[in-house]
C-alpha positions in Angstrom: 19.0 111.7 75.8 20.5 113.4 72.8 19.2 116.8 71.7 17.5 116.7 68.3 19.0 119.2 66.0 16.8 120.1 63.0 17.2 122.4 60.1 14.5 124.7 61.3 11.5 124.4 63.7 9.0 124.6 60.9 10.6 121.6 59.1 10.4 119.2 62.1 7.3 117.5 60.8 9.1 116.3 57.7 12.4 115.4 59.4 13.4 111.9 60.3 16.3 110.8 62.5 19.0 108.7 60.7 22.0 109.0 63.0 23.9 111.0 65.6 26.7 113.6 65.6 28.6 115.6 68.3 25.7 118.1 68.6 22.8 115.7 68.7 20.6 113.7 66.3 21.3 113.8 62.5 17.9 114.6 60.9 17.0 114.2 57.2 14.4 116.6 56.0 12.3 114.8 53.4 10.6 117.9 52.0 14.0 119.5 51.2 15.3 116.2 50.0 12.6 116.3 47.3 14.2 119.6 46.0 17.9 118.6 46.5 18.2 114.8 46.1 20.9 112.8 47.9 24.1 110.9 47.2 25.4 108.2 49.6 29.0 107.3 48.8 31.6 105.1 50.4 34.0 102.2 49.6 33.0 98.6 50.1 32.3 98.1 53.8 31.6 101.8 54.6 27.9 101.1 55.4 26.2 102.9 52.5 23.7 100.1 51.9 22.8 100.1 55.6 22.5 103.8 55.5 20.1 103.6 52.5 18.2 100.9 54.5 17.9 103.2 57.5 16.6 106.1 55.5 13.9 103.9 53.9 12.9 102.5 57.3 12.4 106.0 58.7 10.8 107.6 55.5 8.2 105.0 54.4 5.5 106.3 56.7 5.8 109.7 54.9 5.9 108.9 51.2 5.9 106.1 48.6 9.2 104.2 48.2 10.6 102.8 45.0 13.7 100.7 45.8 16.0 99.7 42.9 18.0 96.7 44.0 20.7 95.5 41.6 22.0 92.8 43.9 18.8 91.5 45.4 19.8 92.5 49.0 16.7 94.3 50.1 13.9 91.7 50.0 13.4 91.7 53.8 13.2 95.5 53.8 10.5 95.4 51.0 8.5 93.0 53.3 9.0 95.4 56.2 7.6 98.4 54.4 4.9 96.5 52.5 6.5 97.1 49.0 5.6 94.9 46.1 8.6 93.1 44.6 9.0 93.2 40.8 11.6 90.8 39.3 12.8 92.7 36.3 14.0 89.5 34.6 10.4 88.4 34.4 9.0 91.7 32.9 9.6 93.4 29.6 11.0 96.9 29.6 7.7 98.3 28.5 6.0 96.3 31.3 8.3 98.0 33.9 7.4 101.4 32.5 3.7 100.6 32.8 4.1 99.2 36.3 6.0 102.3 37.5 3.3 104.6 36.1 0.6 102.6 37.8 2.5 102.5 41.1 2.6 106.3 41.1 -1.1 106.6 40.2 -2.1 104.3 43.1 0.7 105.4 45.5 2.2 101.9 45.7 5.7 101.2 47.0 7.9 99.0 44.8 11.0 96.8 45.3 12.6 96.3 41.8 15.0 93.4 41.9 17.5 93.6 39.0 19.3 90.4 39.7 19.7 87.7 36.9 20.1 90.4 34.3 23.2 91.0 32.2 24.8 94.5 32.6 23.1 95.9 29.4 19.7 94.6 30.3 20.0 95.9 33.8 20.5 99.4 32.5 17.8 99.1 29.8 15.2 97.9 32.3 16.1 100.4 35.0 15.9 103.2 32.4 12.4 101.9 31.5 11.4 102.0 35.1 12.6 105.6 35.5 10.8 106.6 32.3 7.6 105.3 33.8 8.1 107.2 37.1 8.8 110.6 35.5 6.4 110.3 32.6 3.2 110.2 34.6 0.5 112.8 33.9 0.6 116.1 35.9 -2.3 115.1 38.1 -0.1 112.4 39.7 2.9 114.6 40.4 1.5 115.2 43.9 2.0 111.5 44.7 5.5 111.9 46.0 8.0 109.1 45.7 11.4 108.4 47.2 13.5 106.6 44.5 16.2 104.7 46.3 18.9 103.3 44.1 21.7 101.0 45.4 24.9 100.7 43.4 24.0 103.6 41.1 27.2 103.3 39.1 25.9 100.0 37.6 22.9 102.0 36.1 24.7 105.2 35.0 28.4 104.3 34.6 31.0 107.0 34.1 32.6 105.0 31.2 31.3 102.3 28.9 33.0 99.0 29.2 33.4 98.8 25.4 32.3 100.6 22.2 29.4 98.3 21.9 28.2 99.3 25.4 28.4 103.0 24.7 24.8 103.4 23.5 23.4 101.5 26.5 25.5 103.6 28.9 24.2 106.8 27.3 20.7 105.6 27.8 21.3 104.9 31.5 23.1 108.2 32.1 20.5 110.2 30.3 17.5 108.6 32.0 19.0 108.8 35.5 20.2 112.4 35.0 16.7 113.3 33.7 15.1 111.7 36.8 17.3 113.8 39.1 17.0 117.0 37.0 13.2 117.0 36.4 12.1 115.0 39.4 11.5 117.8 41.8 8.5 119.3 40.1 7.2 115.8 39.5 7.3 114.7 43.1 10.4 112.5 42.8 13.3 112.5 45.3 16.2 110.2 44.1 18.6 108.8 46.6 21.7 107.2 44.9 24.2 105.0 46.7 27.5 104.1 45.1 30.9 102.7 46.0 33.0 104.8 43.7 32.5 108.4 42.7 34.9 107.8 39.8 32.5 105.1 38.4 29.3 107.1 38.7 28.5 109.5 35.8 29.5 113.1 36.6 26.2 114.2 34.9 24.2 112.4 37.6 26.5 113.6 40.5 26.1 117.2 39.4 22.3 117.1 40.0 22.7 116.0 43.6 22.8 118.6 46.4 22.9 116.5 49.6 25.8 114.2 50.5 26.6 111.4 52.9 30.3 110.5 52.3 31.9 107.6 54.1 35.2 105.7 54.0 37.2 106.1 50.8 40.5 104.5 49.8 41.1 105.5 46.2 42.8 108.8 45.5 40.4 109.7 42.6 37.4 109.1 44.8 38.9 111.0 47.7 39.6 114.0 45.5 36.1 114.1 44.1 34.5 113.6 47.6 36.6 116.4 49.0 35.5 118.7 46.2 31.8 117.9 47.0 32.3 118.6 50.7 34.6 121.6 50.2 37.5 119.9 52.1 41.1 120.9 51.8 43.7 118.3 50.9 44.5 117.8 54.6 40.9 117.4 55.6 40.3 115.0 52.7 42.8 112.6 54.3 40.2 112.0 57.1 38.1 110.1 54.6 40.6 107.3 54.7 40.2 106.8 58.4 36.4 106.6 58.8 34.9 103.6 60.5 31.9 101.6 59.0 28.8 103.6 59.5 30.6 107.0 59.8 29.7 109.6 57.2 30.3 113.3 56.6 26.8 114.8 56.1 26.1 118.0 54.2 23.3 119.6 52.2 20.1 121.6 52.5 18.2 118.5 53.7 20.8 117.5 56.3 23.3 120.2 57.6 24.5 123.5 56.1 28.2 122.6 56.8 29.9 119.1 56.8 29.3 117.2 60.1 30.7 113.8 61.0 27.9 111.5 62.0 27.3 107.9 62.8 24.3 106.2 61.2 21.9 104.5 63.6 21.3 100.7 63.5 18.5 99.4 61.3 15.4 97.5 62.2 15.9 95.0 59.3 19.0 93.0 58.8 21.2 93.9 55.9 21.4 90.8 53.6 24.5 91.9 51.7 27.0 91.5 54.6 30.3 89.8 53.8 30.1 86.1 54.7 32.4 84.8 57.5 35.4 82.8 56.4 34.7 79.1 56.0 37.4 76.5 55.5 37.5 74.3 52.4 36.1 70.7 52.6 38.7 68.1 53.6 38.3 65.5 50.8 40.8 63.7 48.6 41.2 64.1 44.9 39.1 61.2 43.8 36.2 62.2 46.0 36.4 65.8 44.7 36.3 64.5 41.2 33.2 62.5 42.0 31.5 65.5 43.7 32.3 67.7 40.7 31.1 64.9 38.3 34.1 65.7 36.1 33.5 62.6 33.9 30.3 64.2 32.6 32.0 67.5 32.0 34.9 66.2 29.7 35.2 68.2 26.5 34.2 66.4 23.4 36.0 66.9 20.1 35.6 70.2 18.3 33.8 68.6 15.4 31.2 66.9 17.5 30.5 70.0 19.5 30.1 72.2 16.4 27.7 69.7 14.9 25.6 69.6 18.1 25.3 73.4 18.1 24.5 73.5 14.4 21.7 71.0 14.8 20.3 72.9 17.7 20.2 76.1 15.6 18.8 74.2 12.6 16.0 72.7 14.7 15.0 76.2 16.0 15.0 77.6 12.5 13.0 74.6 11.1 10.4 75.1 13.9 10.0 78.8 13.0 9.8 78.2 9.2 7.2 75.5 9.6 5.1 77.5 12.0 1.9 78.8 10.4 2.5 82.3 11.8 6.0 82.6 10.2 5.1 84.9 7.3 3.2 87.3 9.6 6.0 87.1 12.2 8.6 88.1 9.5 6.5 91.0 8.4 6.2 92.2 12.0 10.0 92.0 12.5 10.3 94.2 9.3 7.8 96.7 10.7 9.5 96.9 14.2 12.9 97.2 12.5 11.7 100.4 10.8 10.9 102.1 14.2 13.6 100.6 16.4 14.4 101.3 19.2 10.8 102.5 19.7 7.9 100.3 20.5 4.4 100.1 19.1 1.1 98.4 20.0 -0.4 95.3 18.7 -3.4 97.4 17.5 -1.1 99.6 15.4 0.6 96.5 13.9 -2.9 95.2 13.0 -3.8 98.4 11.2 -0.4 98.9 9.6 -0.1 95.3 8.2 -3.7 94.6 7.6 -3.8 91.4 9.6 -6.5 90.2 12.0 -5.7 90.9 15.6 -5.6 87.2 16.5 -3.0 86.7 13.7 -0.8 89.5 15.0 -1.0 88.1 18.6 -0.1 84.6 17.3 2.9 86.0 15.5 4.0 88.1 18.5 3.8 84.9 20.6 6.1 83.1 18.2 8.6 85.9 18.1 8.6 86.2 21.9 9.3 82.5 22.2 12.4 83.0 20.0 13.5 86.0 22.1 13.3 88.2 18.9 11.0 90.8 20.5 10.1 92.3 23.9 6.3 92.1 24.4 3.6 91.9 26.9 0.9 89.3 27.5 -2.1 89.5 25.2 -4.4 92.4 26.0 -5.8 95.7 24.7 -2.6 97.5 25.7 -0.1 94.9 24.4 3.2 96.6 23.3 6.0 95.1 21.3 9.5 96.1 20.0 12.6 94.4 18.8 14.7 92.7 21.4 17.7 94.7 22.6 20.0 92.2 21.0 18.6 93.1 17.6 18.2 96.8 18.3 21.9 97.0 19.0 22.6 95.9 15.4 20.5 98.8 13.8 22.3 102.1 13.3 19.8 104.1 11.3 16.3 105.0 12.6 14.3 106.5 9.7 11.0 106.7 11.5 9.7 106.7 15.0 6.1 105.4 14.6 4.2 103.2 12.2 2.2 105.1 9.5 
């Protein structure tokens, strides 16, 4: 039986086994992880998602888990640890902020599924979740939470895809960096997994003090990984030769010097494994055309298509203009525009505009149906703000709250 090697005897009660190396078991100290955070990095196929899964399986008995899942690969793990799944596409950004704060209050583990969101919305909603986790009152800071983020470069990219994406990228980077920087005193221990160091914001990486670095194939990633581990150029070349599940481990919560370890097998099955090769169906051209129903997909003339789209837009506009709540809805859009990108409550809108609360709720329902605003179901704490699509068109922000 392998000898367990821990950081120090007093820390054993907070250490969990995640793998093995030449001197015994690789232990992860959760208490020190809270102070130092963790980066798991490796190219596709290196085993980083499995490593994240292993850590969660070992740690969930010790602390609350919030698992951020951009690809929807951890549903069975959420079931295994008893975490509540939140489908981000079904909740508003403000709803995710509120859910995160309530989860910390009641020490509830969450699985946040970010699939079915476009890249901008994925960042916006993840940022809202992180804001809820870090913004809880001081009395809840003792409710520690392990925030496990897969594919972290999708939420805090090193570069924006376009000038239009730059503001969203800044939001993602600022929020995740803040989570890492201020999380320690607030009982938050982020673990971030990523394929490419070159794709993850350097501001986020600079806040991480523990590392599990696996297989790398790109020169830029190898150079940055070697810098994190203190490797020479010759030692860095070893990162090209690692097998799946092999990682160099280093940091206050793992090992004082880099050690090559193999991560143990997980209890739950990883859902993101590469599918086995499957041959194409053996059908002739006519049968393929029938299966694809190509006859129904033929492009109509440009004029007909434009008319159809115009009629669709006209019908939507007509429905809005004829709705009894249209005047109030327009006034609400004007009020929300003044404070964008900030949100306000239905109660504040009622006081600001002088409408009855029922009138405001009806107008918010109309605007929500048109995807003009983000809002919550009716209730005392209902919040609303302009939809991200509209917020992106506003450059000046004269005020931050309704007078």
